[in-house]
Each structure stands twice: as C-alpha cells, then as structure tokens.
C-alpha positions in Angstrom: 0.0 0.0 0.0 1.0 3.6 -0.5 2.8 5.4 2.4 -0.1 7.8 2.5 -2.6 4.9 3.0 -0.5 3.7 6.0 -0.3 7.3 7.3 -4.1 7.5 7.2 -4.4 4.3 9.2 -2.1 5.9 11.8 -4.1 9.1 11.9 -7.3 7.1 12.5 -5.6 5.3 15.4 -4.6 8.7 16.8 -8.1 10.0 16.4 -9.3 7.1 18.6 -7.6 8.8 21.6 -9.5 12.1 21.2 -11.5 11.3 24.4 -8.4 10.7 26.4 -6.2 13.7 25.6 -7.0 17.4 25.6 -4.7 18.1 22.7 -5.0 15.5 20.0 -2.5 17.1 17.5 0.7 15.4 18.8 -1.0 12.0 19.2 -2.5 12.1 15.7 0.9 13.2 14.3 2.5 10.3 16.2 0.0 8.0 14.5 0.8 9.4 11.0 4.6 9.0 11.7 4.2 5.5 13.0 2.2 4.6 9.9 5.0 5.8 7.6 8.1 4.8 9.7 8.5 1.2 8.6 9.0 2.3 5.0 12.2 4.1 5.9 13.8 0.7 5.3 13.5 1.6 1.6 17.1 2.6 2.1 18.0 -0.9 3.2 16.2 -4.2 2.9 12.7 -3.1 2.2 9.9 -4.7 4.2 12.5 -6.5 6.4 14.7 -4.0 8.2 11.9 -2.0 9.9 8.8 -4.1 9.3 8.0 -6.2 12.4 4.6 -7.9 12.1 5.0 -10.1 15.3 7.6 -8.2 17.4 6.0 -4.9 16.5 2.6 -6.2 17.6 4.0 -7.3 20.9 5.6 -3.9 21.4 2.4 -2.2 20.5 0.4 -4.2 23.0 2.9 -3.5 25.7 2.7 0.2 24.9 -1.1 0.2 25.0 -1.0 -1.5 28.4 1.4 1.1 29.7 -0.8 3.9 28.3 -3.8 2.4 30.0 -2.0 2.1 33.3 -0.3 5.5 33.1 -2.3 7.6 30.7 -0.5 10.8 29.5 0.1 12.5 26.2 3.5 10.9 26.0 2.5 7.3 26.7 -0.5 7.7 24.4 1.7 9.0 21.6 4.1 6.2 22.0 1.3 3.6 22.0 -0.3 5.2 18.9 3.0 5.3 17.1 3.8 1.6 17.8 0.2 0.5 17.0 0.4 2.3 13.6 3.8 0.9 12.8 2.6 -2.6 13.7 -0.5 -2.2 11.5 1.7 -1.1 8.6 3.8 -4.2 8.8 0.8 -6.5 9.2 -1.2 -4.9 6.4 1.6 -5.2 3.9 0.8 -8.9 3.7 -2.5 -7.9 2.1 -0.8 -6.0 -0.8 1.5 -6.9 -3.6 5.1 -8.3 -3.6 8.5 -6.6 -3.8 9.0 -6.9 -7.5 9.7 -3.8 -9.6 6.4 -4.1 -11.4 4.1 -5.6 -8.7 1.1 -5.6 -11.0 2.8 -8.5 -12.8 2.6 -10.5 -9.5 5.9 -12.4 -9.9 7.2 -12.0 -6.3 6.4 -14.4 -3.4 7.7 -11.9 -0.8 5.4 -9.4 0.9 6.9 -8.8 4.4 9.5 -10.5 6.5 8.5 -12.2 9.7 11.5 -12.0 12.1 9.9 -14.2 14.7 9.7 -17.2 12.4 12.5 -16.2 10.1 10.5 -16.3 6.9 8.8 -14.1 4.3 5.0 -13.9 4.2 3.6 -14.3 0.7 1.6 -11.4 -0.7 -2.2 -11.9 -0.7 -2.7 -9.1 -3.3 -6.1 -7.9 -1.9 -4.6 -4.6 -2.9 -2.7 -5.5 -6.0 0.1 -3.0 -5.6 0.9 0.3 -4.0 -0.9 3.0 -6.0 -3.5 0.7 -7.4 -7.0 2.2 -7.7 -8.2 0.1 -4.8 -5.3 1.4 -2.7 -6.4 5.0 -3.4 -10.0 4.2 -2.5 -9.0 2.5 0.8 -6.8 5.5 1.6 -9.7 7.9 0.8 -12.1 6.0 3.0 -9.5 6.1 5.9 -8.9 9.8 5.4 -12.6 10.8 5.5 -12.9 10.6 9.3 -9.9 12.8 9.7 -11.2 15.3 7.2 -14.5 15.4 9.2 -12.9 15.6 12.6 -9.8 17.8 12.2 -9.7 21.4 11.3 -7.1 24.0 10.3 -3.6 22.7 9.4 -4.4 19.1 10.3 -7.3 19.0 7.8 -5.3 20.7 5.1 -2.5 18.1 5.6 -4.9 15.2 5.2 -6.4 16.8 2.1 -2.9 17.4 0.6 -2.0 13.7 1.3 -5.2 12.6 -0.5 -4.1 14.8 -3.5 -0.6 13.2 -3.4 -2.2 9.8 -3.3 -4.3 10.6 -6.4 -1.4 11.9 -8.4 0.7 8.8 -7.4 -2.2 6.5 -8.4 -2.5 8.1 -11.8 1.2 7.9 -12.6 2.2 4.8 -10.7 2.8 2.5 -13.7 4.8 5.1 -15.6 7.1 5.8 -12.7 9.0 2.6 -13.2 9.7 3.1 -16.9 10.6 6.7 -16.2 12.9 5.7 -13.4 14.7 3.2 -15.6 15.3 5.9 -18.3 16.6 8.3 -15.7 19.0 5.8 -14.2 20.2 4.7 -17.7 20.9 8.4 -18.6 22.7 9.3 -15.4 26.5 9.1 -15.3 27.9 6.4 -13.1 29.8 9.1 -11.1 26.5 10.5 -10.0 24.9 7.1 -9.4 27.8 6.2 -7.2 26.6 8.6 -4.5 23.0 7.2 -4.6 22.2 4.3 -2.2 22.3 1.2 -4.3 19.1 -0.1 -2.8 17.2 2.8 -4.4 18.4 2.1 -7.9 19.5 -1.6 -8.2 16.1 -2.7 -9.6 16.1 0.2 -12.1 19.5 -0.7 -13.7 
C-alpha cells in the first residue's frame, strides 16, 4: 500500500484517543509518523529491516498496556506510534510483492517475519501500491480525519489525498521513467545514490 494509506491508518488510530487527551494534535501526528516509519527501510532491505509484524505487535500491545496504566500525552503518543507501525507491517501482507512491477505478480515476498525467520507471501487484496483500490481504501480512511480535524491538520490530510491521487494516476509510468533516468545518469552520479534505491532500475 502507499505510504499515504499507511499514514491515514495511523491518523485514524490517533483519532481514537480524542476522548483521552485534551490536545489531539501530537498524538495524531505520532500515528501518522508511525504509519510511515516502517517504509524508511527503503534505504535498506525493504519490508524487512523496519517491518516487524510479530515483534511490532508485541511492542504495540505493551505500549497500549502502559498507556492504559499510566495515561498521559507521552504514553498515548508512544502507543499510537507503535500500533500504527505494527498495523503497517501486518497490512503489507495484504498487498503486492516486492517486484519492480508488482502488477505483474511475480514475487512471493510481501513482508519478512523475524519471529519465524521467513517471508510472508503477498495476498494481493490490494494488487500493488498505488492501485486504484489502494487509493479508495486510503480515501475511506482519510474521511474521518477530514471530518474531525480542522485547520492545518485537515489541510495536511487533504494534501495527502491529493498526493495519493497523483501517485495512483502515474504509478505504472514511474518505473519506466525511473529506468530511463538511471540509464541516462552518469555512473559518477549514481555512485553517491544508495544502491538499494536504484538496483532494480538498472
């Protein structure tokens, strides 16, 4: 799924704390960041280095228990961040695989499970990140935030919906364009780019 879809999941988790904290902004932001954080492993081994379906879920449950025992903006923000990150890792199983063109459905790897030391296969309920169904799921998840938040928070959600729409429209052309850019870029320039970002485009 798109990073924006994962961010909307985290925002929704954060909104669930509205009755518990007087100022929801930081907690909602923690949810959005938690939803995005696992994808920072794009710079390394994607869907393995920072994706923890089992261990992340255990950490999230512990954080929720702590927030329930000692409720505060800090413990709630930590719990929301970890819940959103765990949901990200768990939900990636529902999407496509790790291949360069995931709509071709050639990969059997969706997300790595550290607890059992194996890859989960993609279920492809959402065929690939940026698929039309991905956009629709993200939009549905964003609607409660658009209805609940106001000011900068609402504008940020609306902007992310717009980014999702643009990405969805251009998703399939991005791969071909990326290959052309990499092919036309001098090796001296590519040498300073992390190999994990361009190895599939060579």
